[in-house]
Steps between C-alpha positions, in 0.01 A plus 500: 500500500562496868648804666584347833410213725272730698246530210516134387205402724284797427159449332268785413146506619381426155724195472384383845138544396537301177695221673224478767227503236672214310537293819133564592382404147742257333302468175499877442756497217317221313169680530670811356626293204154357446347848506763620250428213269126566520541862398807522278586163347280459198463232234667561167290711254342306210573732204236349274231542768616858568486581126142367477392705800648817362330441159162437667514819706248770416649841475358761748403838383701798623227640731294219624204711635438670173227335283516507128 
């Protein structure tokens, strides 16, 4: 939404910084996508394997430092 022709060429300092950063490092967006994929995009869960892991888990006692 443009208010007037006077403000049509205005760019904030943050926008100028980001545009300069993208020009200095053109592969920045792709490296951000790769980092996101590394941390957040996980393989589908194998339900059978998850069930076997849960069944094999040993229950921990309520207070682990107390000996019986």
